[in-house]
KOLGUTI-112800 format. One line per field, with one value per residue (C-alpha): x, y, z; residue in three letters. Coordinates in nm, 4 decimals. Layout:
xx: (X;...) .
yy: (Y;...) .
zz: (Z;...) .
type: (ala;...) .
// end
This chain:
xx: (10.2024;10.1445;10.0125;9.6766;9.6122;9.7037;9.4619;9.1887;9.2360;9.2261;8.9086;8.7337;8.8350;8.7194;8.3864;8.3265;8.3884;8.2019;7.8928;7.9304;7.9651;7.6491;7.4388;7.5852;7.5375;7.5846;7.9230;7.9997;8.3246;8.3322;8.6350;8.6284;8.8201;8.7460;8.8497;8.7982;8.8569;8.9847;9.0597;9.4278;9.4501;9.7752;9.9640;9.7457;9.7366;10.1175;10.1546;9.9095;10.0815;10.4228;10.2716;10.1231;10.4511;10.6511;10.3895;10.3971;10.7739;10.7725;10.9561;11.2614;11.5020;11.3155;11.1152;10.9811;10.7751;10.5748;10.4162;10.3030;9.9416;9.7750;9.7066;9.3311;9.2818;9.2814;9.2964;9.1462;9.1195;8.9986;8.8049;8.5279;8.4042;8.0280;7.8096;7.4334;7.2885;6.9359;6.7535;6.7809;7.1145;7.4755;7.8065;8.1337;8.5043;8.7135;9.0762;9.1625;9.4498;9.4347;9.7091;9.7755;10.0537;10.1611;10.4749;10.6017;10.8794;10.9794;11.2334;11.3546;11.5941;11.7390;11.9401;12.0624;12.3284;12.4773;12.7330;12.9346;13.1557;13.4117;13.5690;13.5204;13.7815;13.7042;13.3932;13.2981;13.0252;12.8637;12.6568;12.4806;12.2769;12.1257;11.9069;11.7412;11.5522;11.3537;11.1614;10.9348;10.7276;10.4747;10.3480;10.1032;9.9655;9.6874;9.5682;9.2328;9.0808;8.7094;8.3943;8.0585;7.6948;7.4607;7.0837;6.9577;6.6380;6.5341;6.3988;6.3392;6.4483;6.7651;6.8349;6.9122;6.9725;7.2286;7.2635;7.5327;7.8300;8.0991;8.4475;8.8020;9.1740;9.3837;9.7608;9.9414;10.2837;10.4026;10.7171;10.8524;11.1433;11.3131;11.6219;11.7511;12.0148;12.1485;12.3786;12.4991;12.7606;12.8806;13.1207;13.2797;13.4778;13.6803;13.8193;14.1675;14.4230;14.5870;14.2672;13.9948;14.0238;13.7689;13.6753;13.4349;13.2505;13.0619;12.8918;12.7123;12.5223;12.3198;12.1454;11.8864;11.6475;11.3784;11.1360;10.9651;10.6962;10.4189;10.0976;9.7820;9.4438;9.0896;8.7764;8.4087;8.2286;7.8845;7.7869;7.5013;7.5102;7.3294;7.3774;7.2757;7.2332;7.4350;7.3434;7.2579;7.6084;7.7535;7.6616;7.7904;7.7969;7.8216;7.8954;7.9350;8.1260;8.1929;8.4798;8.5729;8.9343;9.2020;9.5647;9.7810;10.1380;10.3469;10.6870;10.9877;11.3277;11.4652;11.7849;11.9888;12.2871;12.4587;12.7714;12.9144;13.1835;13.3098;13.5309;13.6342;13.9007;14.0848;13.9841;13.8442;14.1913;14.0878;13.8539;13.7116;13.4642;13.3007;12.9992;12.7544;12.5216;12.2949;11.9921;11.7557;11.4516;11.1525;10.7960;10.5882;10.4866;10.2607;10.3101;10.2606;10.5573;10.5736;10.7027;10.8852;10.8515;10.4717;10.3804;10.1601;10.1681;10.1344;10.0576;10.3461;10.4933;10.8389;11.0120;11.1875;11.2287;11.0659;10.8201;10.9731;10.7638;10.5401;10.2306;10.3301;10.1492;10.1889;10.0602;9.7321;9.6693;9.3019;9.1442;8.8000;8.6200;8.4130;8.4913;8.3031;8.3649;8.2712;8.2801;8.2221;8.0785;8.0601;7.8142;7.8730;7.5536;7.3338;7.1166;6.8707) .
yy: (9.8306;10.2063;10.3872;10.4632;10.0959;9.9883;10.2451;10.1257;9.7637;9.8635;10.0640;9.7722;9.5344;9.7723;9.8331;9.4607;9.3779;9.6878;9.5716;9.2229;9.3543;9.5624;9.2828;8.9895;8.8049;8.4520;8.3968;8.1944;8.1166;8.0563;7.9358;7.9381;7.8931;8.0042;8.1191;8.4499;8.6747;9.0328;9.3165;9.3507;9.7203;9.8608;9.5364;9.3304;9.6149;9.6306;9.2574;9.2897;9.6076;9.4428;9.1496;9.3884;9.5825;9.2694;9.1520;9.4917;9.4740;9.1366;9.1317;9.3028;9.0773;9.0764;8.7863;8.7140;8.4811;8.6230;8.3603;8.5449;8.5791;8.8604;8.8392;8.7807;8.4604;8.4507;8.1760;8.2770;8.1462;8.3189;8.3160;8.5294;8.5806;8.6462;8.8125;8.7589;9.1029;8.9651;8.6897;8.8995;9.0798;8.9784;9.1629;8.9901;9.0658;8.8753;8.8075;8.6731;8.5713;8.6309;8.4951;8.5631;8.4262;8.4417;8.3000;8.2446;8.2791;8.5740;8.5343;8.7671;8.7360;9.0190;8.9634;9.2204;9.2616;9.5937;9.7092;10.0070;10.2157;10.4054;10.5388;10.4805;10.2059;10.0586;9.8460;9.6603;9.4062;9.3946;9.1005;9.1332;8.8778;8.8991;8.6566;8.7251;8.4958;8.5884;8.3726;8.6192;8.5280;8.7614;8.6650;8.8887;8.8451;9.0462;9.0060;9.1863;9.2772;9.3365;9.4257;9.2942;9.3570;9.0803;9.0389;8.6812;8.5468;8.1943;8.0133;7.6767;7.5314;7.4136;7.6915;8.0591;8.3343;8.6035;8.9471;9.1844;9.4053;9.6087;9.7429;9.6832;9.7384;9.5509;9.5336;9.3784;9.2646;9.2045;9.0157;9.0079;8.7757;8.6725;8.4927;8.6214;8.5625;8.7822;8.6641;8.9050;8.8843;9.1418;9.0443;9.3134;9.2008;9.3734;9.2014;9.3134;9.2020;8.9956;8.8311;8.9081;9.1226;9.0349;9.2072;9.0361;9.1485;8.8753;8.9277;8.6727;8.7869;8.5835;8.7394;8.7373;9.0327;9.1075;9.3782;9.3692;9.6261;9.6839;9.8842;9.9184;9.9787;10.0274;9.8806;9.7939;9.4694;9.3194;8.9556;8.7080;8.3609;8.0474;7.8629;7.5001;7.3626;7.0472;7.0425;7.2700;7.4177;7.3600;7.4837;7.4991;7.8235;7.9219;8.2897;8.5031;8.8226;9.1314;9.3650;9.7213;9.7614;9.9937;9.9649;10.2609;10.3565;10.0369;10.1192;9.9011;9.7866;9.6263;9.4213;9.3047;9.0665;8.9462;8.7810;8.8576;8.7338;8.9294;8.8338;9.1140;9.2607;9.1385;8.7747;8.7784;8.7998;8.9765;8.8733;9.0008;8.8923;9.0371;9.0725;9.3545;9.4038;9.6938;9.7811;10.0760;10.2011;10.3309;10.2572;10.1392;10.3959;10.3493;10.5324;10.4901;10.3302;10.4530;10.2352;10.4788;10.2431;10.2101;10.5203;10.3135;10.3479;10.0721;10.1023;9.9534;9.9607;10.0763;10.0685;10.3972;10.6561;10.9210;10.9085;10.8443;11.1127;11.4094;11.2019;10.9036;10.8327;10.5968;10.2528;10.1208;9.7458;9.6560;9.3740;9.4621;9.1512;8.8518;8.5467;8.2316;8.0984;7.7709;7.7692;7.5702;7.7409;7.6635;7.8235;7.8566;7.8357;7.6986;7.8838;8.1184) .
zz: (10.2439;10.2842;10.5906;10.4260;10.3440;10.6992;10.8426;10.6058;10.7151;11.0820;11.0192;10.8457;11.1253;11.3989;11.2217;11.1885;11.5538;11.6719;11.4825;11.6278;11.9794;11.9548;11.8143;12.0104;11.6853;11.5633;11.3972;11.0853;10.9057;10.5294;10.3321;9.9534;9.6319;9.2790;8.9348;8.7619;8.4640;8.4980;8.2590;8.3544;8.2660;8.1268;8.1904;7.9573;7.7041;7.7070;7.6414;7.3529;7.2319;7.2125;7.0233;6.7657;6.7454;6.6603;6.4108;6.2391;6.1886;6.0100;5.6779;5.5266;5.7134;6.0456;6.1866;6.5330;6.7464;7.0393;7.2619;7.5755;7.6875;7.8797;8.2538;8.2488;8.4487;8.8296;9.0908;9.4251;9.7820;10.0949;10.4189;10.5694;10.9226;10.9040;11.1679;11.1408;11.2161;11.1780;10.9919;10.6754;10.7043;10.7672;10.7876;10.6959;10.7002;10.4478;10.3664;10.0211;9.7991;9.4233;9.1965;8.8291;8.6132;8.2491;8.0884;7.7373;7.4808;7.2604;6.9816;6.7078;6.4158;6.2092;5.8908;5.6410;5.3721;5.2679;5.0111;5.1357;4.9064;5.1128;4.7906;4.4157;4.4280;4.7705;4.8183;5.1348;5.1878;5.5305;5.6540;5.9879;6.1814;6.5278;6.7224;7.0574;7.2935;7.6050;7.8534;8.0393;8.3447;8.5093;8.8564;9.0416;9.3949;9.5560;9.9162;9.9482;10.2846;10.2223;10.4159;10.2896;10.3685;10.2476;10.2287;10.2853;10.1327;10.2362;9.9300;10.1010;10.4354;10.2570;10.0062;10.0753;9.8196;9.9122;9.7546;9.8694;9.8124;9.9770;9.9381;10.0460;10.0322;9.7726;9.8481;9.5529;9.4348;9.0789;8.9853;8.6305;8.5575;8.2371;8.1216;7.7906;7.5292;7.2466;6.9701;6.7021;6.4308;6.1812;5.9003;5.6825;5.3768;5.1087;4.8029;4.7029;4.4498;4.7243;4.8408;5.0921;5.4014;5.6702;5.9922;6.2319;6.5413;6.7282;7.0629;7.2804;7.5905;7.8399;8.1355;8.4086;8.4418;8.7003;8.8110;9.1519;9.2314;9.4838;9.4918;9.7004;9.5404;9.6608;9.5115;9.5276;9.4549;9.4246;9.4539;9.4324;9.5818;9.6894;10.0171;10.0717;10.4233;10.4878;10.8557;11.1447;11.1478;10.7976;10.4504;10.0936;9.8972;9.5307;9.4657;9.1535;9.2315;9.0218;9.1142;9.0274;9.1397;9.0032;9.1224;9.0196;9.1092;9.0875;9.2370;9.3075;9.1789;8.8666;8.8411;8.5445;8.5604;8.2421;8.1031;7.7610;7.5236;7.2233;6.9297;6.6948;6.4697;6.1607;6.1110;6.4650;6.6148;6.9357;7.2128;7.5401;7.8032;8.1107;8.3356;8.3988;8.6924;8.7799;8.9919;8.9655;9.1537;8.9616;8.8625;8.5690;8.3113;8.0104;7.6833;7.3084;7.1320;6.7718;6.4898;6.2633;5.9687;5.9720;6.1710;6.4043;6.7840;7.0415;7.4172;7.6166;7.9670;8.0656;8.4050;8.4811;8.7531;8.5312;8.2423;7.8976;7.7281;7.8195;7.7381;7.9555;8.2839;8.5813;8.4875;8.6239;8.6580;8.6888;8.8884;8.7575;8.6413;8.7465;8.9584;9.0594;9.4103;9.5793;9.9586;10.2733;10.5804;10.9526;11.1950;11.5667;11.7725;11.4948;11.2472;11.4113) .
type: (met;gly;thr;ser;ser;lys;leu;ser;ile;leu;phe;leu;thr;ala;leu;phe;phe;phe;ala;gly;gly;ile;gln;gly;ser;glu;leu;ser;ile;arg;val;tyr;gly;gly;leu;gly;tyr;val;asp;gly;gly;asp;leu;ser;arg;ser;ile;ser;gly;trp;arg;ser;tyr;tyr;gln;gly;arg;gln;gly;asn;gly;phe;ser;ser;ser;tyr;glu;leu;gly;glu;leu;his;gly;thr;ala;glu;val;gly;ala;glu;ala;val;leu;ala;leu;ser;arg;arg;trp;ser;leu;ser;leu;gly;leu;gly;tyr;ile;arg;gln;lys;ala;ser;gly;glu;ile;thr;thr;gln;thr;ile;tyr;his;glu;asp;val;ala;thr;ser;pro;ser;glu;leu;trp;thr;val;asp;phe;glu;gln;ala;thr;glu;gln;ser;pro;val;tyr;thr;lys;trp;thr;ile;pro;val;ile;leu;asn;leu;asp;tyr;leu;leu;glu;leu;thr;pro;lys;trp;thr;leu;thr;leu;gly;gly;gly;gly;gly;val;tyr;pro;gly;arg;leu;glu;tyr;his;glu;thr;tyr;gly;ile;glu;ser;glu;ser;ile;ser;glu;gln;lys;thr;glu;asp;gly;val;ile;gln;phe;thr;asp;ser;leu;thr;thr;val;gly;asp;tyr;ser;glu;thr;thr;gln;cys;thr;gly;phe;gly;leu;his;gly;arg;val;gly;leu;glu;phe;glu;leu;gly;ser;ser;thr;phe;leu;ser;leu;thr;val;leu;gly;arg;trp;val;asn;met;lys;gly;trp;glu;gly;thr;arg;arg;asp;ala;ser;glu;trp;gln;arg;thr;tyr;gly;leu;trp;gly;ser;gln;ser;ala;glu;gly;thr;asp;glu;arg;ala;glu;asp;gly;gln;tyr;trp;thr;tyr;asp;leu;lys;asp;glu;lys;ser;gly;lys;ser;tyr;pro;val;leu;val;phe;arg;asp;thr;gly;pro;ser;pro;ser;ser;arg;pro;ala;ser;phe;ser;leu;ser;gly;val;ser;val;gln;val;gly;leu;gly;phe;arg;phe;gly;gly;lys;ser) .
// end
């Protein structure tokens, strides 16, 4: 978490307790859980962009399956400390936890045959096949610290309508992890008077890849809710909340560890094997990936230390959206 976000959290906390000290107000605690739908920003657009890219390449020896959904759904829990400034107004400081996750499978297969004439009397046939498989998992956590000001309107002795809004700091963490496998084989043959000469080159790679990044955003929200009195010191709440949160500048580290085996040469007479491992610091960038075959462009993400093109920009992941929360509250001192 950066210095600016820490200062913002300290400021919100100090403001909350300062207001409580001046008023000597009644204190309530509300815990809640809920579900929501958010835009997702460049992350969701990249997942959709890759899906369209693979679909656009179908045919001419290439086929694929792309089963990975965008990060739109959220699961949320949190707690708020609420100070009653008056019978009509309350100030609250909240700490939340927002989780998003998407996982799936991506497979591709490429097959082609080619006749290659190295001279008028020498003809080779080349058969190439490659299959890839990825199991990607995106997991995103956000821990918002928010300050709210709410207006309370008593509808009946049991029911109270709340209208409010505020802002906050949104520290977040995104983890991308995938296991992958690549199998490729190239067979080159030449028919001669003495028979067939064959050269092969087969490569099998399995690996584990990850990207871990962090970012802190700032946002505003508005909300409307209903509270139902269970007793003098307990109540239930139902809240619909709308957020406007943009999180830009996701920086971190990526790691790739793989093992490979290769068979190659005349009749596959030679072999080799090994391991590769690397780590690199960088950040997420968004840019338009162009398919040279169709001429179409698709918005995608890439993790690098610098932008891949002059038009690329740091990626922005949005938490803007709507959530529905159900809560249970406890008052200390009874309802005034």
